[in-house]
N, C-alpha and C positions, 0 to 999 in steps of 0.2 A: 341559369343566371350567370351573366358575365359582364365584362365591360367592353364596349365598343367605341372605335374612334376612327376617323377619316378625314382625308383632305382631297379636294378637287380643285386643281389649279385651272381657273376659267380662261387663262391665256394659253394653255396647252403646255406650258413649261413643265419639265419633269419635277416630280415631288422629291424633295430631299429625303432619302430613306430614314435619315436620323429623326425626322419630325414625327411619323406616326409612332416610332419607338418612344420618343420622349413623351408622347400623348399617352400610350398604354401603360408606361411606367408609373404615371399618376393614378392608374386604375387597377393596380395589381391586388388591392384588397377585394375587389370585385371578382378577380378570377386568378386565384393563386396556383391553379392546376396546370397552367400552361400559357404561352403566348404565340401568336401567329401573325404574319404579315403578308400583304400582297401589294405589288406595285405594277401599274400599267402607266402608259404615257399620260402624264399629268394627273394621275390618281394614286393615292396610297391608302390602304386599309389596314387596321390593326384590330387585334382581338386578344383579350385576357380571359381565359377560360375557367369557369367553375364547372367541373364535369359531374353531370347528373344523369344524362341519358347517353347511351352508347358510349361508354367510357373510353373504348379504344378506337372508335372510328369517327367521333364527332368533331374533330379538329377543325379550327376556322382560322382565317376565311376559307370558305369552302366554295368549289365551283360546281357547276353542272358538267355533263360528260364531254362536251366540246369546249368547255373553259370559256364560253361566250357570256356567262353570268357568274358574278362573284359575290358572296354575301358575308357580312358580319352581322351577327344576331346575338341579342340579349333577351333571355326569356325562355318561355315555353309554350309550345303549341299542343294543348292537351288532347285534342282530337286528332293527333298526327297519325294514329294507327288506322283510323277509318278514312282519313284523307289519303293516305298512302295506298290503301286497298282500291280506292276509287281511281287513283292516278295510274296504278298498274293496270287496271282495266281499260284505261284509256291509251295505254301503250308505252307508258314511261317506265324506264329501268332505273333501279337504285343500287347505289354502291355501299350504302351505310344503313344503319338502323336508326338514324337521328331524325329529330323533328326539323332540323336545319335543312336537311336535304328536301324534306317535304315542302317546305316554303319555296325553294328554288323551283321544283317541279310544278308547284301550283301557280307560280308566277308564269312559268312557261305556258301553262295551259289557260290561265284566266287573266293573265295581265295584271293591272293594277287592281283589279276587282278580286284578287286573290284573298285579300284581308277579310272579305265578307264571309269566306269560308272557315276562317280560323276561329277556334274556341280557345282563347289563351290569354297570356300577357307578354307583350312583346315591345322591342324597339329594334328595328334592323334597317340595313341599308343594302341595296342591290346595285352593283355597277354592271350595266350593260355594255360590254365592249363594242358591240356593233352599232347600237344606236348612240353610244357615247352619252348615256344619260345615267343619272343617279336617282334611284327610287327609294324613299324612306317612309317608314310607317311607324306609328305608335298605337298601342292597344286601346280599346274602346273606352275603358274607364280611366286610363292614365295610371296603371300599376307601375310600369317601367318608364324611366325617364329618357329623354332624347333632347339634347341641347344642339343649337347649331348657331353658326356666325357666319353671315354672308357680307362680303366686300366686292368691289368690282373685279379684283383679281383672284379671290379665293373663297371657296365655300368649305367650312370645317364643322364637323359634327362630333359628339361624344356622348356618353353616358352620364358624365358629369362635368360641371363647368371648369374645374380645376384642370381637366385635360386640355380644354381649348386655351386656358390662361397660359399653358406651357409653351404655346406657340410664340415665336418671336413677333413683336409688333403689336400684339393684342393688348389693348389698354386695360389696365386693372384699376377700376374706379367704381364707386358707389352711385348708382343711378337715383337721384332724388325722387323721381316719380315712382320707381318700383318700391322705394322706402316708404312713401306715401301710402301705396297700395297695401304693403304688408301691415302698416300700421293702421289699416282700416279693415281690409277684407280678409286678410290671411291668405292670399291667393298666389298661385303661380300663374304665369301668362302662357305657359305651354300647353297647347291644346290636346286633350285626349281625343281619341276617335278620328284623328286626321292622318292623312298621308301627304307626302311632298315629293315633287319631281323637280330636279335641277337638269336643265337642258339648255346647253349654249349660254350659260350665264343667266337663264331666266328662271326664277324660282316660283313654282306654282304650288300653292297649299289648298288641299280639298278635304271637306269633312266627308267621311264615309259612313258614319253611324252617329245617332243620337237617340236617346230614349225618349219616347213620346207618351205622355200620360193620357189616360182615358178621359174623355169629355162627357161619358155617360157613367152611371153607377151600375155595378154588377147586380143583376137580379135573377139570372136564369138558374142559378144553382145555390145550394145551401153552403153555410160555412164550412161544414165538414168536407164538402167537395173541394173547396179551395184549399183547405188546410192539407188534404191528402195530395193534391196536385203540387203544392208547394214542397211537402216532404219528398215527394218522388223527385222533383227537380233538384232538390238540394242533395238528395242522396246520389244522384248521378253526377252532379257537379263534383261532389266529393270523391266519388270513385274515379273519375278521370283525374282529379289532382293528386291521386295516390301513385300515379304512373311515375316510376322512378327506378334507376338502377342503383340507388343508394337508399339507406333506411329514412323514413319519413316520420317526423314527430308532430307535435301540436302544441301551440300555446293555450294555457287554460287559466283564464283570470278568475273563474268563479262566477262569471256573469252568464247570462242566458245564451249569448251568441256563441262564444267559445265552448261552452258545454254542450250545445247542440251538435256543433261540428265535431267534437270529440266523440259523442255518441254515435254519430254517423260513420265515423272512421271505424269504429268498433264494429259496426254492422257490415261495413265493406271489406273488412280485412281481419283474418284470424291471427296476424302477426302481433307480438307483444308491443304495445304502444307506450312510448314514452312522452310525457308531457312536461311542459315547462312553465314556470310562472314567476311573478314578482311578489315579494312581501315587502311591506313598510314598517320601519320603526314607529312612524307616526300612525296612531290608529285611525285617524281621519281618512286616511287613504288606504288602509290595509284591508285586503279581502280574503286573507288566508283561511278564514273559518270556512267560507263557501268554497274555496279551493280544495280544502281537505274533504269536505263532504262530497264534491263532485269526483274527487279521484278514488275515494272508497266505493262510490256508487258505480263508477265506470271501470274501476280495477285497472288503473294505469300504473306505470312506473313513473313516479313523479319526481321532479327535481325542481328546487326553487333558489333564487337569489334574493337576499335580503338587502334592501336599500335604505340607507340613512340620509340625513341632510348633508353629511360630509361626502357621501359617495356621490351624490348629484353635484355638488360643487367641485369635486375632484375631476369628474369626467366631462363637465360642461364644455371646456375648450375642445376636447376631442369630438364632442357632439357636434359643435358648430363647424369644425373643420369638415365633417361630413354632411351637414345640412346645406352648406354653401350659402345660407341666407339667414337673416335675423328671425328669431322666433319670439312669441310672446308668453311661451309657457316652457317650463322645464321638462314636460312630459316625455320628450324623447329620450332623456338622459337615462332613466331606468330601462328603456327598451334596448339602449346601447349595451347596458350590462346584461340584459336577458339574452341577447344574441351571442354575446361572448360565452355565457353558461351553455348555450346550444352548441357552439363550436367546441368549447372544451370537452363535451361529451361525444365528440366526432359526429355530429349531425350536420347536414347541409341544407335540409328542407324541413319547413314547418307549415302546417296549415293553421289558420288564424280565422277569427271571426269578424275581421273588419268589413264594413259595407252594410251590415244588417241594419244598423240604426238609420242609416241614410234612405235605404230603399223600402224599409218595412215600418218606418215611423217610430223610432225609438227615443229620439232626443227630446229634451224638455223644451227646446226651442219651438217644437211643433206644438207642445201643449200650451206654451206661453202665447203663441199666435192665436189658438182657439179661444183662449180665455179672454184675450184682448178683444177678439172680434165679438164674442159673446156680451162682454161689457158695453161695447159700442151699440149693440143691437137691443140690449135690455139694461139701460142706464140706471133703472130704479131697482134692479135686482137685489135682494138682501144677501145673495151668495156671493157678491163680488169680493169682499175682503177675504173670506175663507177660501176662495178659489186661488188667489194668489199665494196663499201659504201652501198650496199643493205643488208649488213650482220649486225646483232645485232643492229638495229636502237635505241634500248632502253639503250644503253651503250654510253652515251654523251662523255665520255673521249676517247673512241676508235674511235668514229666517227670524232673527231676533229684532228686525226692523218694524216700525210701525206700519199701519195700512197706508197712511198718507205717503210715507216714503217709498212704499213698494209701488203704489199707484204712479208716483213720479218716475221711479226707476224703470218701470216697464212702459212708459209712455202711454198709459192707458187713457183713452179718450183724446189723445192729442195728435193723432195721426190719421190721416185719410185711409180707410180701410180699402179704397181702390188702388193705392200706392202699389206698384208691383213688387216692391221691396218691403212690404208692410210687416212680414214676419221677422226681418232681419235688421231693420233699422235700429232697434235698441241695443243689439249686440254691437253693430258696427260703430254706433255713436259712442258707446262705452269704449271700445277699442281704440277709437280715434281720439279720445281725450289725452292719450299718450303722445299725440303730436304737439302737444303744448310745450314739450321739452325740445323740439326742433330749434336749431340755431336759426339766426336771422338769415343766414345765406341759404339754407334749405327752404325756409318759408318763402323767400323771394323766388327760388327756382320752381316751387310748386304752386305758387299764386296763380290761381286761374284755372288750375286743373281740377276737373270735376270727375272723380271716379265713378259717381252714380251714373252720369250721363254716359260714360263710355261702357259701363256694364249694361245699360239699356240696349245699346246696339248690338249686343251679344245675345239678347234674349230670343228664343225660338219665335217664329212668326205667329204661331196660334197659342203662345203663353197666356194671353189675356182670357183665352177660353177655358183654361184649366181651373180645377177646384183650387182655391187658396191653399189648402194642404199640400197639393202637388206642386204649386209654385215654390212653396217653402222647400219641398224635397228637391226640386231642380236647383235651387240655390245652394243647398248643401252638397249634392251629388255632383254638380258640375264645377264647383269651386273650392270649398273647403276640403272636400274628399281628395282630389288629385293634388291640390296645392300644399296640403299640410298633412293629413291623415296618411295617405298612401306614399308621401315623399319624406317629410321630415321626420314623421314617426314610423314610416313604413320601410320603403326601400333603402333609404340611407343608413338607418340605424341596423338593419339586418345585414346589408351588404358591407358594413364597416368591418364585420367579422366574417364575411363570406358565407352568408346564410341566406337562402331563398325563402321568401314568404308566399304562400299561395292562398287564395281568398275564394272559397266556394260560393259565398254570397254574392261575389262579383262575376260569377258566370253570366255572360250576357243573356242567357235564356232566363235565369232567375231574375235579373234586372228588369227585363222586358215584361216578365209575367207580373212582377210587383207593380210596375207602372201602370198596367192595365186594371189593377184592383181598385175598387171603391175605397176612398179614404177611411170609411168606417170600419172596413176590414183590417186596416192597418193600425188605427187608434180608434178604439170604441169608446166613445165619450172622452175619458182621460186615460184609458187603459193602453199604455204604449205596446206596439208590436203584438197586438191581440191575436192576429192569425198565426204568428210564429209560435206564441205560447200555445195555441190550440193544437198545432201540428206536433208540438213536442211534449204533449201531456204524458206520454208513457215513455219517453226517451231519457229524461233527466230527473234528478231529485226534485221532488215537489217544492222544497224550500228555495232552490235556484229558480225554478219556474215562477214562483210567487213573489220573489224579492223585487222591491222597486229598482228601477233603472238607476245605477251609479256609474257614470261614465268613468273611464280610465283617467286618473289625475295623479300628479305628483306635487310635492311641496315646491313652492316657487322661492319667494325672497329669503325665507329661512335657511335655504341651502347655501346662501352666500354670506350670511351674517350670523354666525354661530361661534363658539369658543375657539375653533380651529379654522376660521374662514381662510380660504385660499388666498394667497398673496396677489394674484392677478386681479382680483376685484377691486382693491384700493388703488392699484396701479392704473387700471383702465378707466376708473371713475374718478381720478384726480382732477381737479379743474384745469391744471395745465395741460394734461393729456387730452382731455375732453376739448379744450380750445384748440389745440394743435390738430386734432382730427377734424374739427370743424362741423360735426354734424349735429350737435346738441348744445344746449345752453349750459355753460359750466356751473353757474351758480345755482340753476334750477336742479341739476343733477345732483350737485353737492347737498342741497337740502333734502332731496329725496333719499340719498345715501344715509345722511344723518338720521332721518326719520327711521329707516331700518335698524341702525345702530342702537337707537334708543328704544326699539321695540314698539314703536308707535305706529307702524305701517301694517294695516290689517285687511284692507279692502282689495277687491279684485283690480281695480284701477291702478293702485300703487304696485301691486305685484307684476301686472302686465307691462307697466312702464319700466320698472327696474329690469325685468328679463329682456325686454326688448332693446333697452339701451345697452346693457351689458353684452348681449349677443351681438349687436351691431358693432360695438367697439371691438370685440374679438374678431369679428369678421374683417374689420379694417387691419387689425394687427397681424392677421394670419394671411390675408390675401393681397394686402397692398404694402404693408410695411415690411413683412418678413416672408414673402411667399416662397422665394427660392432657397429658404434656409430649413424647410421642413422636409423630412425623409419622404421620398415619393411613395413609400410603401405604407405610410401611416393611415 
């Protein structure tokens, strides 16, 4: 894991060597172990290194033997050992033991198709001095970020936006359309599974990978067969992700996914395993009892950080500095504290359970869609009211509502089941209610924009042939996962403290295997992650295996309105400040803030609106009003 940046002057003018240095200085939190630069006519590459593999020989930017290719690389290629052996058989010679050099030789051997040979998580750029082209690529699932800005004179790229904003002449402003998207879909527009070539000022973007869901059901084998196959794949994915020249730990939440990964680490390694977790003062969010049971069962050296309302409020500004975009939940904040705990214990690498819910059917949104479809198909069923009570058991306010309220809340019977977004419309419409706080100016700029229509153009050609359950999975995996889970909650919070996260469930072989499974193997009736539970039956404590899914959450509004609330809250939500920044309606925001002060704000809608508004105000403050004033190493 590292920070990368670069500039290509399309006019051929030499790159000012100060500019890549300025860009990399903004990324030193991603790579505190060293920096490197390369300059060619019209090109400048930079690299901030977090040394994990080949500690002595993996410095970047790195070249091949004749220096015709130069690379700056962020991430890991987990199957680099096997690729290196194959490339040696094909006549390639290596000067280091790093996976970075494997990428260079794979590019020499296979060209742009080299990415199809990689099992890993990456963002890299290769400058070809002979062809005068720049080739960039991002991993299949979007684990590692890659931002770019193209103008007629210059192409710039970096691991984070703040690095590009450090360049002179780059405007710093909030895009109203992007704000509209975040307040609807929670998505990032950066595409995973894509590569890009810059050649003579022409930028070409191509998709090289996309998971395809089966259009027929599995019937050739038993459940045990598929469970064993899943376990074998996960074990190998875990084995590969333990490759490191520094110690590797694990996040352990006490849920099914992280406990399975921890158990597989124990099978793959006899080295003492250190695990890390978050506990909460608020019992609604705390999972420490399950964490303790898992650590006793798996015999790990366990460390935890306890998180209070005040802790979330305190680190929220730092969190936004690293997310670089508004968020509608405070959930990244405790993960910011967790990565600090990891780093304080001198660890750089952790394995985690992210991706399991998306690929193996773990979320309540999948249950919700099944129930709503059943309701539409069986309108006279007496089970309807009780089925809705099966949803989101961890949300007490929702559970206390009447059947009529739940029916309206979940849009039961009010939506066309053929709608390609049937599974997600209730969530998106709930999220979109926060847009009622937009200022008149933002509403005017977003008038006529149809996010649904834009999203339809991005759907795979055979999407309509997939089972509805698979369609819902695609929407989660293709949009929420890379745009929020792996970005705001993942890469950004871990790399804020120079920690690399690795995700066995997102090994592309596991993802493709899961995509080919019948939906009934993923969610059997309403039993989420049915196949994973079956393959984990002797790996983890029975209580963890049997517990209902409780997604990772954190306290929202209460974190900003308590006895010692942070001063920035009142400052940024003050009507005069909201009016000056121009994105939200001052009176509406003032009423919302007062509702929280009086303890009358309880619903999901109020919490998302407050968090979204406050995070946007912080973004304006940090990246527009005071961008040059923050320490580059923060």
